[in-house]
N, C-alpha and C positions, 0 to 999 in steps of 0.2 A: 363382174360385180364391182361396185365402188362403195366408198364409205363417206358418211357425213356425220356432223355433230348435231345432236338434238338435246333439248332440255326436257327432262322427264317430270320435273316439278317446278313450281315458281319460287324463286329465292334469289337473293343477291349473292349467295354463296355459290359462285359459278362452278367451282370444281366439284362440289357435292351433287349438283343436279344435272350435269351433262354426261352423255354417254355416246359412244360411237355406234352407228347403225350401218349394216351392210345391205345393199340393195342391188338389183340388176341395173346395169347402165341403161338409161332411157334412150329412146330414139326420138330425135326432133321431128315435130310435125310441121304443118303448114306455117311458113313465115318464122320458123324457129331455128335456133342454133344450139348445138351441144358444145359446151365450153369445158375444157380441161383446165381446172384451176392450178396455178403454179405458186402464187403468192397471196396470202391472206392478210388483210389489214385488221389490226386489233384496235378497239376503241373503248374508252372509259364507259361509254353507254352500253357496251355488251352486257353488263350486269343489270342495267335497267331493263333490258329486254328479257333476260331470264327471270327477273322479278315481276314481269307482266305489267310494268308501269305505263307502257305506251298505249295499250289497249287491253282492258280487262276482259274483253270478249274472247281473246285468244287463249286457248287452253292447251296444255301439254298433250302430246309432245310437240315442241316448237323447233322449227329449223332455225339455226343460229348463224350469225355473221352478216355483215352489211356490205362488204366490198372485197373484191379480189381482182387479180390480174392473171390472165391465162391465155389459152390458145383455142382457136376454133377446131373442134375435133370431128364435127359432122355438121352438114348443112341440110336443113329440111326442104320440103317442096315449096315451090312458089316464093322463093326468096329472091329479092330484087336488088339488094344492096351490094352485091358483088363479093361477099365474103368467101374466102377460100380456106381450105384446110391449112392449119398452121398460122393463120393470121392472129396477130396479138390484139387482144381486146381487154378493156376494163369492164368490170361487172359491178354495178351499184344496185344490188338487189338483196332482199332478205333471203337467207339460206346459203350465203357465200362460204360458210365453213364446210365445204364439201369438195371432194375430189373432182366430181363432174356436176354440172347443172344445166338445165334447159332454160334459155331465155329467149324472148322475142328478139328478132334481129334488129328491130328499130330501137331496142334498149341497150344494145351492145355499144361500147365506146371504143372506136378504132384507135389504136396506139401505134407509135412508130416501132416499138419492140416490146417483147415480153420481159419486163424488168421490174423489180420491186420499187425502183425509184419513181414510178408513175402512181403507186398506191396513194401517196399523200394528196394527190390531186382530186381524189374521189370525194369521200365524205368530208375529210378534213379541209381540203382545198376549197371545195364548193362552199362549205360553211364559212370559211374565212372571206372568200371573195364576195359572195352574195350578201353576207351579213354586213360587211364594211360598207358596201355600196348602198344597199337597200335600207338597212336599219340604221347604220352609222352615218350615212350620207357624208362620207369623208371628202375633204377637198384639200387642195394644196395649202400648206401652211398650218394645218391642224396639228395639235399635239395629241398623239394617240398612245394610250397605255394598253399594253397587251399583257394579261396575266398568263402564267404557265407558258411563257413565250418560247421556250425551247422544246415544247411538246409537238405532237403531230399536227395540230391545227395552228398553234401559236406561232411556229416557225414561219408558216405561210402568211399569217396575218401581219407579222413584222415586215416581211418583204413586200407584200402587196401595198401596205400603207406607205412604206418607204418609196416604192415606185410611183405612188400617187403624189409624192412631194410633201409628205408629212414628216414631222419630227416624231420619232418613235421611242417610247420607253417600254422596257420589257422586264417582267419579274421572272426570277428563276431561283433554284435552290442549291447550286454548286458552282465552283469555279470552272469546271468543265463546261457547264452550260453557259456561264458568262462568256467564255471564249467563243463558243458557237454563236451566241447572239452578236458578238462583235463582228464575226465573219459574215453574218447575214445583214450587216449594216445597221443594227440597232444603235441609236444615238446614245441612249442611257440605259444599259443593262443594270438591274438591281438584284443582287443576291440577298433576298429578304432574311436569310439566316445570319448574314453578316452586317446588314444595314437595316435600319427601321424604315420600312416603306412609307409609313405615315410621315416621318420626319423629312425624308428625301423629297416627297411631293410638296410638303409644306414649305420647305426652304428653297428648293430649286424651281418650283412651279407655283409661285404664290397666287397667280391668277387662275390656277386650275388647269385641267386637261379637257380637251374638247370632246374626245371620244374614248370610251373604255371598251375593250373587247374582253369580256369577263367570263371565265369558265371555272373558277375555283369555289366561290361561295363563301359563306361563313364570315369570319373577320375580314378576309380580303375584300369581299363584296362591300362591307360597311365602309372600309377605308376608301375604296374607289368611289362610292357614292358621295362621300364627304369631300372628295377631291375634284369634283366636276366643276368646270368653268361655267360662266354664264352661257346659257343655251347648250350646255354640254349634254351628250347622249351616252348612256351606258347600255351596252348590248349584253343581255344575258344569253350566252350560248350553252351554258351548263352550270353545274354546281358540284363538281367532282368530289369535293370534300365531304359531301353528304350522301353519296351514292351507296355506300355500304350499309347505311341504316336500314331498319326493317320497315319503315313507313311505305305505304303504297304510293305516296306522292314523291316527286323528284327531290324536294328539299323542304325542310320545315320553314315556317314563316320567318322572315327576317325583318325586324323593325326598321322602318325607314322614316326619316324626318320629312314629312310632307311640307312643313314650313321651309326647310332648307331647299327642297326642290323648287318650291314656289318662288322663293326669293331669287333664285338663279334662272328661272324659266328652263330648268333642266328636266330631263326625262329619263326614265328607265324603260327599255324596250326588250321584250322577250323575242327570241328568234328560234324557230323550229324549221329546219331545212326543208322537210317535205312540203311545206306551204309555198315554196318558191320553185316548184319543179319546172315551170316554164323558163326560168332563167338558167337552168343547167347547161344546155348546149352552148350558149354564147360564152358563159364563164369558163367552161371546160376548154373550149377552143382557144380562148385567150391564154389560159394558163399553160396548155400544151405548147403553144407557140412561144411563150416566154421561156419555157424549159428548153425547147429546141434552139432558141437563140442565146442561151446562156444567161438569161436575165432573171431566172428563178431557180433556186436550188431546192431540191427535195431531199431532206436528210432522213435516212431510214435507219432503224436499229433492230437487228436480229438477235439482240441479247448480248450486248457488249460485255456485260457482267452477268454470267449465269446461263448464257445461250451456247450455241445457236439454237433457235427454235425450229425444229424440223418435224413435219408430220402433224396430223390432227391430234395426236397424243400430247403434243406440246402446247396446244392452244391455252389450256388452263395455266401453264407456267408463264406464258406470254402475258396473259391478263394480270397475273400476280405481279409480274415484272413491271408492267405499266403502273400499277397502283403502288409499287414501292417508291416511285418517283425517281428512279435511277436512269430512266431512258432519256436519250437525246434524239429528238425527232420521232418519226412514226414507227411504232413497233409492228413487226410483221412476222409471219410464220411462212416458211418455205415448205412446199409439198413436193415430195419425191415419190409419188405413189407408183405402185407397180401394176395397177389395174390397166388392162388393155382392152381396146375395142375388139 
């Protein structure tokens, strides 16, 4: 038997609607792998999924989780990609909050080792890499503002923008996160609890910023829009400050000055990663190579305050920890399951 986490109702109150189910360990079929998950990635959007916001046609019980790192536990028939038992793989599939899962072999992401440090490259890293290139159209010399810059995706957006030759500004909420951003090469970290983001941008960047990688929403979003340079691009990758609301939509309407955008030839661009699936392989390969060459750091957090998070039972704690704003880097849960084949 193995265990997985499912949502029994639709709600943003993650802890209240999830339960652990036990099922027989499945057998992989033609072209499939059975993966034993070892590390689970936690995302702010996990509660959007339990709320049914992405597709109202999906009805409970819903398999949860978007990403994991694990090992090949069994290989199905007619597999041609050379996977062997024990090979480390990344999984970017719905239902990842599970001790075991079946995936198509062509959907497995080969990794150098089974380690949590590769988790940030999946949902968080792909979002940062693809969004900055395809929606942000970043180029050398751009001034790039990253909100929630010390989080799971922000940390990678900072480094990828820096690697592209950009000047990077990053917002965060603590001195610990300020220190992390400096280590990652952020040119101007801003602790918005100690400094006024609006004043810093007005005084230090009077011509505005070229690209904003925005995931917070609310007042932060408004400040960022108003700080765009001529031909500036703001990429909306999320609105985490609104996710715990009860609305079916991801965020309430935010008033935007059309006149201000028009006067600057500036734009606001939404970004939803599944629309860019064709870009996954090339961007993942690039980031894995950067990690292996020491050019990209993946900071992970197993609960530096309140952890460690171990087992499916701790996923709700990990989600709460992420929303507390205390994490530095990607929050993850380690699985030490006892289930055996």
